[in-house]
PADOKE-542161 format. One record per residue (C-alpha): chain; x, y, z; residue in three letters; residue number from 1. Coordinates in steps of 0.001 Angstrom, whole numbers. Each point is the difference from the previous one (the first is absolute). Layout:
<pts>
   chaine        xx        yy        zz   residu   num
        A         X         Y         Z      ALA   NUM
...
</pts>
This chain:
<pts>
   chaine        xx        yy        zz   residu   num
        A     36883   -192856    264450      UNK     1
        A       622     -3311     -1149      UNK     2
        A     -2328      -400     -2832      UNK     3
        A      -702      2254     -2880      UNK     4
        A     -3174       472     -1912      UNK     5
        A     -1379       159     -3261      UNK     6
        A       897      3171     -2060      UNK     7
        A      3520       832      2367      UNK     8
        A      3442      -770      -687      UNK     9
        A      1598     -2368      2534      UNK    10
        A      2766      1981      1918      UNK    11
        A      1989     -2674      1467      UNK    12
        A      1344     -3508      -566      UNK    13
        A     -2656     -1645      2213      UNK    14
        A     -3016      2040     -1691      UNK    15
        A      1289     -1260     -3623      UNK    16
        A       196     -3441      1403      UNK    17
        A     -3744      -184       961      UNK    18
        A     -1336      1560     -2813      UNK    19
        A      2167     -2657     -2156      UNK    20
        A     -1708     -2482      2076      UNK    21
        A     -3429      1233      -745      UNK    22
        A       613       654     -3520      UNK    23
        A      1400     -3874      -110      UNK    24
        A     -3547     -1438      1829      UNK    25
        A     -1843      1713     -3263      UNK    26
        A      2431     -1485     -2453      UNK    27
        A     -1697     -3585      1183      UNK    28
        A     -2542      1017     -2907      UNK    29
        A      2640      -314     -2335      UNK    30
        A       -15     -3804       536      UNK    31
        A     -2364      -495     -2919      UNK    32
        A      2376      1666     -2806      UNK    33
        A      2970     -1889      1842      UNK    34
        A     -2017     -3437      -289      UNK    35
        A      -644       975     -3976      UNK    36
        A      3692       368      -548      UNK    37
        A       985     -3486      1918      UNK    38
        A     -2879     -2124     -1536      UNK    39
        A     -1792      1790     -2840      UNK    40
        A      1705     -1855     -2499      UNK    41
        A      1894      2735     -1247      UNK    42
        A      3224      -247     -1977      UNK    43
        A      3378       919      1808      UNK    44
        A       292      3094     -1851      UNK    45
        A     -3545      1242      1003      UNK    46
        A       789      -803      3571      UNK    47
        A      2804      2130      -230      UNK    48
        A     -1247      2962     -1093      UNK    49
        A     -3042      -455      1979      UNK    50
        A      2275      -196      2981      UNK    51
        A      2059      2973      -814      UNK    52
        A     -3618      1773      -717      UNK    53
        A     -1291     -1290      3477      UNK    54
        A      3210      1373      1620      UNK    55
        A        -6      3305     -1782      UNK    56
        A     -3815       462      1247      UNK    57
        A       598     -1050      3600      UNK    58
        A      3306      2705      -140      UNK    59
        A     -2018      2897     -1703      UNK    60
        A     -2667      -260      2365      UNK    61
        A      2239      -176      2943      UNK    62
        A      1921      3231     -1033      UNK    63
        A     -3199      1580        16      UNK    64
        A     -1247      -934      3234      UNK    65
        A      3066       775      1580      UNK    66
        A       709      3319     -1438      UNK    67
        A     -3583      1322       814      UNK    68
        A       238      2949      2306      UNK    69
        A      3041      1199     -1230      UNK    70
        A     -1593      3087     -2031      UNK    71
        A      -237     -1416     -3294      UNK    72
        A     -2419      1688     -2649      UNK    73
        A     -3460     -1347      -475      UNK    74
        A      1585      -494     -3823      UNK    75
        A      2617     -1876       932      UNK    76
        A     -2213     -2652      2327      UNK    77
        A     -2528      -338     -3007      UNK    78
        A      3187     -1014     -2343      UNK    79
        A       819     -2668      2291      UNK    80
        A     -3465     -1097       279      UNK    81
        A      -173      -338     -3711      UNK    82
        A      3067     -1574      -415      UNK    83
        A     -1711     -2894      2389      UNK    84
        A     -2925       -40     -1809      UNK    85
        A      1435      -577     -3104      UNK    86
        A      2154     -2520      1380      UNK    87
        A     -3024     -1739      1361      UNK    88
        A     -1570        95     -3342      UNK    89
        A      3028     -1283     -2062      UNK    90
        A       581     -3054      2518      UNK    91
        A     -4077      -745       267      UNK    92
        A       -88       188     -3827      UNK    93
        A      3266     -2275      -903      UNK    94
        A      -404     -2560      2970      UNK    95
        A     -3478      -350       852      UNK    96
        A     -2899       802      2520      UNK    97
        A      1961      -919      3169      UNK    98
        A      1346      3474      -556      UNK    99
        A     -2645      1808       381      UNK   100
        A       618       667      3757      UNK   101
        A      2568      2496     -1031      UNK   102
        A     -2287      2331      -452      UNK   103
        A     -1543      -322      3672      UNK   104
        A      3642      1219       704      UNK   105
        A      -338      3113     -2341      UNK   106
        A     -2986      1020      1757      UNK   107
        A      1321      -380      3488      UNK   108
        A      2895      2182     -1050      UNK   109
        A     -2387      2513     -1064      UNK   110
        A     -1894       300      2956      UNK   111
        A      3392       165      2331      UNK   112
        A      1959      2619     -2053      UNK   113
        A     -2454      2147     -1424      UNK   114
        A     -2068      2440      1349      UNK   115
        A     -3712      -875      -255      UNK   116
        A      -707      2965     -2336      UNK   117
        A      1932     -2274     -2543      UNK   118
        A      -468     -3232      1708      UNK   119
        A     -3689        89      -578      UNK   120
        A       285      -563     -3838      UNK   121
        A      3556     -1852      -138      UNK   122
        A     -1933     -2881      1719      UNK   123
        A     -2724      -374     -1912      UNK   124
        A      2286       430     -3203      UNK   125
        A      2062     -2756      1307      UNK   126
        A     -3091     -1988       951      UNK   127
        A     -1094       489     -3830      UNK   128
        A      3011      -892     -1392      UNK   129
        A       222     -3167      2190      UNK   130
        A     -3479      -727     -1765      UNK   131
        A       755       660     -3458      UNK   132
        A      3023     -2359       227      UNK   133
        A     -1599     -2912      1718      UNK   134
        A     -3306       210     -2433      UNK   135
        A      3155      -302     -2738      UNK   136
        A      1487     -3491      1324      UNK   137
        A     -1338     -2869      -262      UNK   138
        A     -1614      -923      3471      UNK   139
        A       521      3487      1253      UNK   140
        A     -3456       582       982      UNK   141
        A       372     -2822      2473      UNK   142
        A      2597      1660      1983      UNK   143
        A     -1644      3587      -359      UNK   144
        A     -2712      -363      2479      UNK   145
        A      2856     -1072      2639      UNK   146
        A      2216      2886      -734      UNK   147
        A     -2259      3489      -892      UNK   148
        A     -1690       -27      3185      UNK   149
        A      3641       -48      1963      UNK   150
        A      1590      2363     -2388      UNK   151
        A     -2703      2438       597      UNK   152
        A      -527      -398      3835      UNK   153
        A      3851      -141       711      UNK   154
        A       733      2972     -2198      UNK   155
        A     -3121      2422      1923      UNK   156
        A      1388     -2022      3290      UNK   157
        A      3446      1539      -329      UNK   158
        A     -1191      3315     -1127      UNK   159
        A     -1978        32      3564      UNK   160
        A      3235     -1490      1817      UNK   161
        A      2028      2974     -1417      UNK   162
        A     -2309      2693       532      UNK   163
        A      -548     -1424      3885      UNK   164
        A      4050       507       204      UNK   165
        A        23      3488     -1306      UNK   166
        A     -2555      1071      2675      UNK   167
        A      1760     -1668      2775      UNK   168
        A      3249      2074     -1075      UNK   169
        A     -1995      3251      -377      UNK   170
        A     -1468      -873      3412      UNK   171
        A      3239      -504      1554      UNK   172
        A      1493      3030     -1501      UNK   173
        A     -3175      2205      1330      UNK   174
        A       791     -1562      3364      UNK   175
        A      3556      1273      -171      UNK   176
        A      -781      3547     -1319      UNK   177
        A     -3045       306      2876      UNK   178
        A      2607     -1276      2856      UNK   179
        A      2869      2476     -1554      UNK   180
        A     -3131      2873        88      UNK   181
        A      -899      -848      3295      UNK   182
        A      3487       196      1229      UNK   183
        A       567      3568     -1735      UNK   184
        A     -3162      1048      1386      UNK   185
        A      1408      -878      3715      UNK   186
        A      3216      1697      -773      UNK   187
        A     -1954      3273      -829      UNK   188
        A     -2453      -372      3102      UNK   189
        A      3301      -614      2200      UNK   190
        A      1626      2981     -1390      UNK   191
        A     -2918      2016       528      UNK   192
        A      -729     -1084      3415      UNK   193
        A      3571       868       924      UNK   194
        A      -446      3308     -1576      UNK   195
        A     -3232       814      2044      UNK   196
        A      1475     -1269      2898      UNK   197
        A      3194      1536       356      UNK   198
        A        39      2964     -2508      UNK   199
        A     -1821      2207      2081      UNK   200
        A      1889     -1356      3019      UNK   201
        A      3388       697     -1176      UNK   202
        A      -755      3120     -1568      UNK   203
        A     -1258      1069      3449      UNK   204
        A      3450     -1254      1559      UNK   205
        A      2027      1930     -2517      UNK   206
        A     -2034      3222       596      UNK   207
        A       169        59      3595      UNK   208
        A      3853     -1232      -143      UNK   209
        A       437      3534     -2008      UNK   210
        A     -1619      1827      2695      UNK   211
        A      1664     -1441      2897      UNK   212
        A      3460       445     -2040      UNK   213
        A     -1150      3925      -318      UNK   214
        A      -797       312      3570      UNK   215
        A      2534     -1620      2142      UNK   216
        A      2395      2814       367      UNK   217
        A     -2661      2752       990      UNK   218
        A     -3162     -2436      1411      UNK   219
        A       908     -2619      1544      UNK   220
        A     -3032     -1094      1326      UNK   221
        A     -2306       182     -3351      UNK   222
        A      2978     -2119     -1474      UNK   223
        A      -504     -2610      2404      UNK   224
        A     -3685        99      -357      UNK   225
        A       757      -403     -3802      UNK   226
        A      2153     -3236       500      UNK   227
        A     -2661     -1194      2385      UNK   228
        A     -2335       380     -2937      UNK   229
        A      2228     -1836     -2211      UNK   230
        A        34     -2908      2367      UNK   231
        A     -3219      -445       448      UNK   232
        A      -896       -61     -4046      UNK   233
        A      2816     -2495      -170      UNK   234
        A     -1573     -2313      2386      UNK   235
        A     -3356       277     -1583      UNK   236
        A      1388      -493     -3770      UNK   237
        A      1970     -2906      1688      UNK   238
        A     -3357     -1346      1346      UNK   239
        A     -1604       747     -3499      UNK   240
        A      2266     -2017     -1707      UNK   241
        A        96     -2849      2416      UNK   242
        A     -3622      -457      -392      UNK   243
        A        60       220     -3722      UNK   244
        A      2348     -2536       -63      UNK   245
        A     -1531     -2242      2407      UNK   246
        A     -3245       186     -2328      UNK   247
        A      2160     -1228     -3019      UNK   248
        A      1377     -2443      1936      UNK   249
        A     -3289     -1549      1223      UNK   250
        A      -722     -3214     -1334      UNK   251
        A     -2916     -1111     -2034      UNK   252
        A     -2055     -3103      1426      UNK   253
        A      -292     -1431     -3952      UNK   254
        A      3875       693      -533      UNK   255
        A       807     -1896      3412      UNK   256
        A     -2186     -3012     -1437      UNK   257
        A      1718      -285     -3280      UNK   258
        A      3291        77      1720      UNK   259
        A      -974     -1995      2837      UNK   260
        A      -976     -2308     -2679      UNK   261
        A      3464        61     -1934      UNK   262
        A      1573      -628      3078      UNK   263
        A     -1884     -2740      1723      UNK   264
        A       363     -1890     -3487      UNK   265
        A      3732       579       -43      UNK   266
        A        26     -1555      3478      UNK   267
        A     -1389     -3182     -1217      UNK   268
        A     -3673       706      2057      UNK   269
        A     -2958      -989     -1340      UNK   270
        A     -2359      3373       259      UNK   271
        A     -3383       687      -433      UNK   272
        A      -729      3690      -322      UNK   273
        A     -3553      2013      -264      UNK   274
        A     -1691        40     -3322      UNK   275
        A      -724      3509       466      UNK   276
        A      1248      3161      2361      UNK   277
        A     -3391      1720      1422      UNK   278
        A      1529      3652       674      UNK   279
        A     -3267      1846      -596      UNK   280
        A      -130      2837      2825      UNK   281
        A      3360     -1475      1715      UNK   282
        A      2102      3134       690      UNK   283
        A      3747       229     -1122      UNK   284
        A      1585      -176      3719      UNK   285
        A     -2237     -3157       601      UNK   286
        A      1075     -1538     -3132      UNK   287
        A      3307       843       358      UNK   288
        A       169     -1721      3652      UNK   289
        A     -1660     -3247     -1557      UNK   290
        A      2591      -121     -2482      UNK   291
        A      3011       492      2463      UNK   292
        A     -2017     -3125      2128      UNK   293
        A        98     -1823     -3097      UNK   294
        A      3790       831      -743      UNK   295
        A       861     -1004      3680      UNK   296
        A     -1969     -3395      -108      UNK   297
        A      1351     -1031     -3231      UNK   298
        A      3607       664       935      UNK   299
        A      -422     -1971      3133      UNK   300
        A     -1789     -2888     -1986      UNK   301
        A      3142        41     -2717      UNK   302
        A      2905      1015      2596      UNK   303
        A     -1098     -2097      3430      UNK   304
        A     -2987     -2099      -380      UNK   305
        A      1291     -2896     -2119      UNK   306
        A     -3361      -302     -1272      UNK   307
        A     -1200     -1775     -3345      UNK   308
        A     -3272      1432      -358      UNK   309
        A     -1674      3525       637      UNK   310
        A     -3314      1146      -321      UNK   311
        A      -600      3960      -572      UNK   312
        A     -3609      1202       522      UNK   313
        A     -1603      3587      -341      UNK   314
        A     -3220       569       898      UNK   315
        A     -2625      2382      1148      UNK   316
        A     -1926      -596      3470      UNK   317
        A     -2564      1985      1688      UNK   318
        A       517       106      3941      UNK   319
        A     -1763      2101      2836      UNK   320
        A      2489      2820      -390      UNK   321
        A      -655       116     -3991      UNK   322
        A      1323     -1359     -2881      UNK   323
        A      3724     -1523       -45      UNK   324
        A      2286      -965     -2832      UNK   325
        A      1761     -3337      1271      UNK   326
        A      3218     -1307     -1150      UNK   327
        A       797     -3787      1068      UNK   328
        A      3032     -1610      -797      UNK   329
        A       687     -3517      1580      UNK   330
        A      2690     -2388     -1088      UNK   331
        A       548     -3865      1112      UNK   332
        A      3532       714      1571      UNK   333
        A      1828      -307      3021      UNK   334
        A     -1277      3633      1059      UNK   335
        A      3158      1470       785      UNK   336
        A       890      3455      -228      UNK   337
        A      3732       -19       235      UNK   338
        A      2516      1256      2776      UNK   339
        A     -2331      3199       796      UNK   340
        A     -3396     -1150      -510      UNK   341
        A     -1879      2701      1459      UNK   342
        A      1769      2792     -2033      UNK   343
        A     -1775        43     -3195      UNK   344
        A     -3302      -880      1640      UNK   345
        A       128      2730      2711      UNK   346
        A       755      2581     -2675      UNK   347
        A     -2449     -1397     -1922      UNK   348
        A     -2829       447      2251      UNK   349
        A       956      3619       833      UNK   350
        A      -337       531     -3623      UNK   351
        A     -3621     -1684      -373      UNK   352
        A     -1007      2052      3294      UNK   353
        A      1166      3105     -1506      UNK   354
        A     -2302      -665     -2979      UNK   355
        A     -3140     -1157      2732      UNK   356
        A       753     -3404      -483      UNK   357
        A      1051     -3358      1672      UNK   358
        A      2028     -2767       -25      UNK   359
        A       -39     -3609       703      UNK   360
        A      2762     -2601      -233      UNK   361
        A      -403     -3322      1350      UNK   362
        A      1355     -3299      -345      UNK   363
        A     -2264     -2985     -1480      UNK   364
        A       106     -3791       280      UNK   365
        A      1644      -312     -3348      UNK   366
        A      2028      3419      -382      UNK   367
        A      -417      4136       663      UNK   368
        A     -3047      2223      -623      UNK   369
        A       419      3926      -252      UNK   370
        A     -3135      2126      -312      UNK   371
        A       -47      3591      -469      UNK   372
        A     -3056      1842      -291      UNK   373
        A      -633      3898      -855      UNK   374
        A     -3262      2193       -62      UNK   375
        A     -1376       915     -3068      UNK   376
        A     -2840      1957     -1922      UNK   377
        A     -3080     -1161     -1878      UNK   378
        A       777     -1546     -3189      UNK   379
        A      -706      1943     -2914      UNK   380
</pts>
C-alpha cells in the first residue's frame, strides 16, 4: 500500500512522504502564530524566542505522530503530550491569544496516539487547559469559541479513525487465519480421503501378493487367481483415485466468475458480471459444466476475439422441460476462435450434454454469443 493510516507507523519512504504531506496540510492552522511573529509588534528577541518555541513544538509534534505504532508505552505518550501541552501554555501566555491554536494539535495528538480509554480523558483535559489559558489572556474568550469545538471534535474524531483502522487490521488478520485454517482443513480432508480410498485396497493387494507368493510353487492356478484379484483391486483403486481427483479439480462457478473478471480486466476488456450467483438446487455436475463453459468462453474472448466489451449473465429460466440455469457470455469482438475453432466448443458441448444441458454458440451482428444451459432443481 502506498498510504498509511492514523495510528500506524510508516514502513516505506513513500508512506513517510504521504504521511508528512498530510501532516503538513494541517500545519496551515499555524498561520496565526506565524503571522503574530511577523506582524505582532514583538521585539526581535521575542520573535527569535517565539520562532524557536514554535519550531520545538512542531518538531515534538512530528516526533510523536511519526513514532506512533512503534510499541511505545502509554506513559511515554502521555509524557510527550504533557510536553506539547506545556509548550502550548507557555507560548500562549507569553506571546498572546493567537497561540491558543496549539492546544488543538495537543487534542488531536491525544486522539491519534492514545487508546480511547485514555484519550477520553486527555482530550477534555487539553480542552479544559485551552479554556483556562484563553480566559487568562486579554481577548482570549473571543478565540475560545472558535477553538474549543475543533479541539473536542478533532480529538474524538481521531479516536474513531484509530479504532476503525485497528478493526480493519484485525479483520485482515482474521481473514488470513480463516484462509489458513481452511487450507489446513482441506489438507486433512485430502489425507482422510486418500486413506479411505487406498488404505483398504493397498492392504488387500499386499495380502493377496503374499498369498500368491506362497502358492506359486505348488498351486499355480490358485496363485493366478490371486494375481487376477490383485489386478482387479488395482484397477478399482485407480478408478477411485481418478474420481476423487476429478472432484478436487472440479471448478466452481463463483470462483470462475472471480477469476474471469480478473482476466478480462487484465486484458483491457470492459466487463459486466451478474450481481448474484443463483446456485440453489444446482447439482455439482451442472455447476461444474457451467464453470467450464464460462472459462472456455472468456478464454476465447481474451485470446481470439479482440473484443473491448464483454457481458456475462447468469439467470434462471422456466422452460417446457423444467427450470434451467442459463449462462450467457456475449462480446463485441470478431467472433473468431483461433486456428481450431471447433475443438473447445465441441468438448464443451459434450460436457454439457453429459450434465443434461445444451450449448449454443453463434455470431451476432456485433460480436459472438455463447449460451450454456443446465437443468436445476427447485430453489430452496
